[in-house]
MARTIDO-612777 format. One line per field, with one value per residue (C-alpha): residue in three letters; residue number from 1; x negated, y, z. Coordinates in steps of 0.1 Angstrom, whole numbers, padded with zeros to 4 digits. Layout:
% residues N
residu = (ALA_...)
num = (NUM_...)
px = (X_...)
py = (Y_...)
pz = (Z_...)
***
This chain:
% residues 349
residu = (MET_PRO_PRO_PRO_CYS_PRO_THR_LYS_THR_ARG_LEU_ARG_ILE_LEU_ALA_LEU_GLY_THR_GLN_GLN_SER_LYS_ALA_LEU_GLN_HIS_ASP_PRO_GLN_LYS_GLY_ARG_ALA_ILE_LEU_MET_SER_SER_LEU_PRO_THR_THR_GLN_GLU_VAL_HIS_SER_ILE_PRO_SER_ARG_ASN_SER_LEU_SER_GLN_TYR_ALA_THR_GLU_LEU_ARG_GLN_ALA_CYS_GLY_ALA_PHE_GLU_GLN_ILE_THR_PHE_ALA_TYR_LEU_ALA_TRP_ILE_LEU_PHE_LEU_LEU_LEU_ALA_PHE_HIS_ASN_ASN_ILE_PRO_HIS_ALA_ALA_LYS_TYR_ALA_ALA_LEU_HIS_ALA_ILE_ILE_ALA_VAL_ALA_THR_ALA_GLN_LEU_ALA_TRP_SER_ALA_ALA_ARG_SER_CYS_SER_LYS_THR_LEU_GLN_PHE_ALA_ARG_HIS_TRP_TYR_PRO_LEU_PRO_LEU_TYR_ILE_PHE_PHE_PHE_GLU_GLU_LEU_GLN_ALA_LEU_VAL_HIS_ALA_ILE_HIS_ARG_GLY_TRP_PHE_ASP_ARG_TRP_LEU_ILE_GLN_PHE_ASP_TYR_ASN_LEU_ALA_GLY_VAL_HIS_PRO_SER_VAL_TRP_LEU_GLY_ARG_PHE_ALA_ASN_PRO_THR_LEU_ASN_ASP_ALA_MET_GLN_PHE_ALA_TYR_MET_THR_TYR_PHE_LEU_TYR_LEU_VAL_ILE_LEU_PRO_ALA_ILE_LEU_TYR_VAL_PRO_LYS_ASP_ARG_ALA_ALA_PHE_TRP_THR_VAL_MET_VAL_SER_THR_ALA_ILE_ALA_HIS_TYR_SER_VAL_TYR_ILE_ILE_ALA_VAL_LEU_PHE_PRO_ILE_GLU_SER_PRO_TYR_PHE_ALA_LEU_ALA_SER_LEU_ASN_PRO_ALA_ALA_LEU_HIS_GLY_GLY_ALA_PHE_THR_ALA_THR_ILE_GLU_LEU_ILE_GLU_HIS_PHE_GLY_ARG_VAL_HIS_GLY_ALA_ALA_PHE_PRO_SER_ALA_HIS_VAL_ALA_GLY_SER_MET_VAL_ALA_LEU_LEU_ALA_ALA_ARG_ARG_TYR_LYS_PRO_ARG_LEU_PHE_TRP_LEU_CYS_LEU_PRO_PHE_PHE_ILE_MET_MET_CYS_VAL_ALA_THR_VAL_TYR_GLY_ARG_TYR_HIS_TYR_VAL_ALA_ASP_VAL_LEU_ALA_GLY_LEU_ALA_VAL_GLY_ALA_ALA_GLY_TRP_ALA_ALA_GLY_GLN_TRP_LEU_MET_ASN_ARG_SER_CYS_SER_CYS_SER_GLY_ALA_LEU)
num = (1_2_3_4_5_6_7_8_9_10_11_12_13_14_15_16_17_18_19_20_21_22_23_24_25_26_27_28_29_30_31_32_33_34_35_36_37_38_39_40_41_42_43_44_45_46_47_48_49_50_51_52_53_54_55_56_57_58_59_60_61_62_63_64_65_66_67_68_69_70_71_72_73_74_75_76_77_78_79_80_81_82_83_84_85_86_87_88_89_90_91_92_93_94_95_96_97_98_99_100_101_102_103_104_105_106_107_108_109_110_111_112_113_114_115_116_117_118_119_120_121_122_123_124_125_126_127_128_129_130_131_132_133_134_135_136_137_138_139_140_141_142_143_144_145_146_147_148_149_150_151_152_153_154_155_156_157_158_159_160_161_162_163_164_165_166_167_168_169_170_171_172_173_174_175_176_177_178_179_180_181_182_183_184_185_186_187_188_189_190_191_192_193_194_195_196_197_198_199_200_201_202_203_204_205_206_207_208_209_210_211_212_213_214_215_216_217_218_219_220_221_222_223_224_225_226_227_228_229_230_231_232_233_234_235_236_237_238_239_240_241_242_243_244_245_246_247_248_249_250_251_252_253_254_255_256_257_258_259_260_261_262_263_264_265_266_267_268_269_270_271_272_273_274_275_276_277_278_279_280_281_282_283_284_285_286_287_288_289_290_291_292_293_294_295_296_297_298_299_300_301_302_303_304_305_306_307_308_309_310_311_312_313_314_315_316_317_318_319_320_321_322_323_324_325_326_327_328_329_330_331_332_333_334_335_336_337_338_339_340_341_342_343_344_345_346_347_348_349)
px = (0000_-0016_-0021_0006_0003_-0012_0009_0041_0031_0024_0058_0075_0057_0066_0103_0106_0111_0139_0158_0155_0166_0199_0206_0200_0226_0254_0241_0210_0208_0210_0183_0159_0166_0158_0126_0114_0123_0107_0074_0046_0032_-0004_-0015_-0001_-0016_-0051_-0048_-0049_-0084_-0099_-0087_-0098_-0132_-0136_-0127_-0151_-0179_-0173_-0174_-0206_-0222_-0214_-0228_-0260_-0268_-0286_-0296_-0323_-0297_-0273_-0300_-0310_-0274_-0270_-0302_-0289_-0257_-0277_-0295_-0262_-0249_-0280_-0276_-0239_-0241_-0274_-0276_-0284_-0317_-0327_-0342_-0325_-0300_-0278_-0308_-0316_-0280_-0280_-0313_-0301_-0270_-0291_-0312_-0281_-0267_-0300_-0305_-0271_-0275_-0309_-0296_-0266_-0287_-0313_-0286_-0274_-0307_-0336_-0360_-0393_-0399_-0365_-0369_-0403_-0388_-0359_-0383_-0409_-0390_-0388_-0424_-0421_-0389_-0408_-0433_-0406_-0385_-0415_-0427_-0393_-0394_-0415_-0382_-0359_-0380_-0365_-0329_-0317_-0345_-0364_-0394_-0419_-0419_-0456_-0461_-0443_-0466_-0497_-0487_-0480_-0514_-0532_-0514_-0522_-0559_-0569_-0581_-0568_-0576_-0582_-0605_-0624_-0629_-0644_-0676_-0685_-0679_-0706_-0703_-0706_-0680_-0657_-0658_-0651_-0622_-0607_-0611_-0592_-0565_-0561_-0555_-0519_-0513_-0527_-0503_-0474_-0485_-0507_-0483_-0453_-0474_-0486_-0450_-0438_-0462_-0449_-0413_-0407_-0379_-0362_-0395_-0403_-0370_-0372_-0404_-0390_-0358_-0377_-0402_-0373_-0356_-0389_-0396_-0361_-0360_-0393_-0379_-0346_-0365_-0389_-0359_-0344_-0377_-0401_-0438_-0465_-0495_-0529_-0543_-0520_-0511_-0547_-0565_-0582_-0597_-0608_-0626_-0651_-0639_-0645_-0670_-0679_-0683_-0660_-0632_-0631_-0631_-0602_-0581_-0588_-0576_-0544_-0538_-0544_-0515_-0493_-0498_-0465_-0464_-0444_-0430_-0458_-0436_-0434_-0464_-0451_-0486_-0484_-0447_-0450_-0482_-0467_-0440_-0466_-0487_-0457_-0445_-0480_-0480_-0448_-0455_-0493_-0510_-0545_-0538_-0526_-0559_-0578_-0557_-0555_-0590_-0583_-0548_-0564_-0589_-0561_-0543_-0575_-0581_-0547_-0558_-0595_-0585_-0561_-0531_-0513_-0510_-0514_-0476_-0471_-0490_-0471_-0438_-0449_-0456_-0422_-0403_-0423_-0415_-0378_-0377_-0391_-0365_-0336_-0347_-0347_-0313_-0298_-0312_-0299_-0264_-0260_-0238_-0249_-0286_-0284_-0280_-0314_-0332)
py = (0000_0034_0060_0087_0118_0146_0172_0154_0150_0187_0195_0172_0190_0224_0215_0199_0232_0244_0211_0207_0242_0237_0204_0217_0245_0218_0187_0188_0150_0147_0174_0154_0123_0142_0155_0120_0105_0134_0134_0120_0086_0082_0070_0100_0125_0109_0107_0145_0152_0120_0126_0162_0151_0126_0151_0177_0151_0142_0179_0185_0154_0165_0200_0185_0162_0180_0172_0147_0127_0127_0113_0087_0076_0072_0050_0029_0024_0011_-0013_-0025_-0032_-0053_-0072_-0079_-0086_-0106_-0120_-0155_-0141_-0121_-0140_-0130_-0107_-0105_-0093_-0066_-0054_-0051_-0033_-0008_-0002_0007_0030_0048_0053_0064_0089_0104_0105_0122_0149_0155_0155_0179_0203_0206_0207_0231_0203_0208_0170_0163_0190_0176_0141_0156_0171_0144_0111_0109_0099_0065_0059_0061_0035_0012_0013_0006_-0023_-0040_-0042_-0073_-0090_-0071_-0070_-0102_-0096_-0092_-0106_-0137_-0131_-0103_-0079_-0072_-0084_-0053_-0029_-0049_-0046_-0009_-0002_-0023_-0006_0028_0023_-0007_-0024_-0035_-0002_-0018_-0044_-0019_0004_-0025_-0024_0008_-0006_-0001_0004_0042_0047_0021_0040_0073_0059_0043_0077_0093_0066_0073_0111_0101_0100_0135_0148_0135_0154_0184_0206_0199_0207_0240_0250_0236_0256_0291_0277_0280_0255_0261_0253_0224_0206_0213_0193_0166_0162_0162_0136_0114_0116_0107_0078_0064_0065_0045_0019_0015_0011_-0014_-0037_-0032_-0037_-0058_-0054_-0071_-0049_-0058_-0070_-0101_-0103_-0097_-0115_-0139_-0109_-0092_-0119_-0096_-0078_-0041_-0038_-0004_0014_0028_0039_0006_-0013_0009_0002_-0035_-0034_-0015_-0039_-0069_-0060_-0039_-0050_-0054_-0080_-0060_-0025_-0012_0006_0035_0044_0057_0071_0092_0102_0114_0132_0149_0163_0177_0191_0209_0222_0235_0253_0271_0278_0277_0283_0281_0247_0236_0244_0227_0195_0193_0176_0151_0144_0136_0113_0096_0089_0073_0054_0037_0020_0016_-0001_-0025_-0013_0001_0001_0034_0030_0031_0064_0080_0069_0082_0116_0117_0105_0130_0159_0149_0145_0180_0195_0175_0184_0221_0219_0199_0222_0253_0239_0219_0237_0214_0221_0247_0218_0206_0239)
pz = (0000_-0010_0017_0020_-0001_0021_0003_0010_0046_0050_0035_0060_0088_0075_0070_0104_0123_0100_0101_0138_0145_0125_0142_0177_0172_0168_0186_0209_0210_0173_0170_0192_0171_0139_0155_0164_0130_0110_0128_0105_0115_0129_0095_0078_0102_0100_0062_0058_0072_0059_0023_0025_0039_0011_-0016_0000_0000_-0036_-0046_-0026_-0040_-0076_-0069_-0053_-0081_-0109_-0144_-0133_-0113_-0143_-0165_-0139_-0133_-0171_-0172_-0143_-0161_-0191_-0168_-0153_-0188_-0195_-0163_-0170_-0207_-0207_-0172_-0186_-0200_-0169_-0139_-0106_-0124_-0093_-0071_-0097_-0098_-0060_-0060_-0086_-0067_-0037_-0058_-0071_-0036_-0022_-0050_-0045_-0007_-0010_-0033_-0010_0022_0008_-0004_0032_0050_0053_0063_0043_0044_0029_0003_-0007_-0010_-0030_-0056_-0059_-0057_-0095_-0097_-0080_-0099_-0132_-0121_-0107_-0138_-0159_-0138_-0139_-0177_-0171_-0163_-0187_-0219_-0233_-0221_-0257_-0280_-0270_-0292_-0301_-0330_-0330_-0366_-0379_-0360_-0369_-0405_-0402_-0386_-0412_-0441_-0425_-0418_-0438_-0406_-0373_-0353_-0319_-0335_-0356_-0326_-0307_-0328_-0309_-0275_-0248_-0210_-0212_-0239_-0223_-0190_-0208_-0226_-0195_-0177_-0205_-0203_-0166_-0171_-0178_-0141_-0137_-0163_-0143_-0112_-0120_-0140_-0118_-0088_-0103_-0108_-0075_-0053_-0063_-0062_-0099_-0095_-0129_-0147_-0123_-0129_-0167_-0167_-0145_-0165_-0198_-0185_-0173_-0208_-0225_-0201_-0200_-0238_-0239_-0216_-0236_-0269_-0252_-0245_-0280_-0297_-0275_-0283_-0263_-0274_-0292_-0259_-0262_-0299_-0312_-0284_-0309_-0328_-0296_-0277_-0258_-0227_-0223_-0194_-0178_-0146_-0119_-0141_-0160_-0126_-0114_-0145_-0142_-0106_-0116_-0145_-0123_-0101_-0124_-0160_-0179_-0207_-0232_-0232_-0255_-0280_-0278_-0256_-0222_-0216_-0247_-0243_-0207_-0214_-0245_-0223_-0199_-0227_-0243_-0210_-0202_-0236_-0225_-0188_-0185_-0218_-0203_-0189_-0223_-0239_-0211_-0213_-0251_-0256_-0228_-0243_-0277_-0260_-0242_-0274_-0288_-0256_-0257_-0290_-0280_-0248_-0267_-0249_-0279_-0317_-0336_-0343_-0305_-0302_-0331_-0316_-0282_-0296_-0312_-0281_-0259_-0282_-0284_-0246_-0241_-0264_-0249_-0214_-0221_-0238_-0209_-0182_-0201_-0204_-0172_-0147_-0119_-0123_-0096_-0071_-0080_-0078)
***
């Protein structure tokens, strides 16, 4: 049985005085009976504040969730679709569904709590929680990459690269491998993580929240687009597909050892196309060009090195890099457009 309508309950309470007054003028006993029968029940009385509170909470939650949350909820809806439609191809699909439900609730609750609090810790968490989300969503592709297609499509990109360059680029670059160059390339590859942090931090410190969230939203669009494409078009990378042509490992110094440690615990077999490294860094580079031009010119040489390093290190095909550039540029354009038109972005600022 649905709860009583708060509006109808209020009307009954307001009409009570008039009805009782008329009855008491003719028959006091009847008037008291009307009074008792007309009083709202306990359920009706308690429904008024509870329904108001729920409506107020929903309104506050909607206002607190900005463009980043909108994009993230849309991506979570995509993941839910995968888990429901292709659960037979996804190990532990039910656990993933429960985990994503927790992420959705926690995201909404964090946005709502931060909007009502002046706590610096809570505000910091509210602004920087996107970074671990990117990493988590990427790592889980290990289980999702074959949700739709059981095989790999690397042959198409291998052929594309060969037609473009006349060689297999990662194999050809291997002829120049030496410990010093290997370490330099691995350092360039690692600068991706700096791009995710440095520019947002520079914008965060002076409290340029509009610019900060434009970068975060654009980065989210770029990364989530990469993750969706990775499931629709699974690519395992030259490291796996061309392993027979790249028998020698790339040995180097501290940066090579660091990458090997990261790859040992976090390597994802698949999700190579488009390159998330290139897409995310492209957003940061374009944002720097708009907000911090000097930083743009400082980062540009390292960005070019990183693009080369993704192929040199056998992480990506040239096709992955080109697609990453396109997705990053599209993510930056879409993020600016969404932030400009989103009426709820003020809740994230």
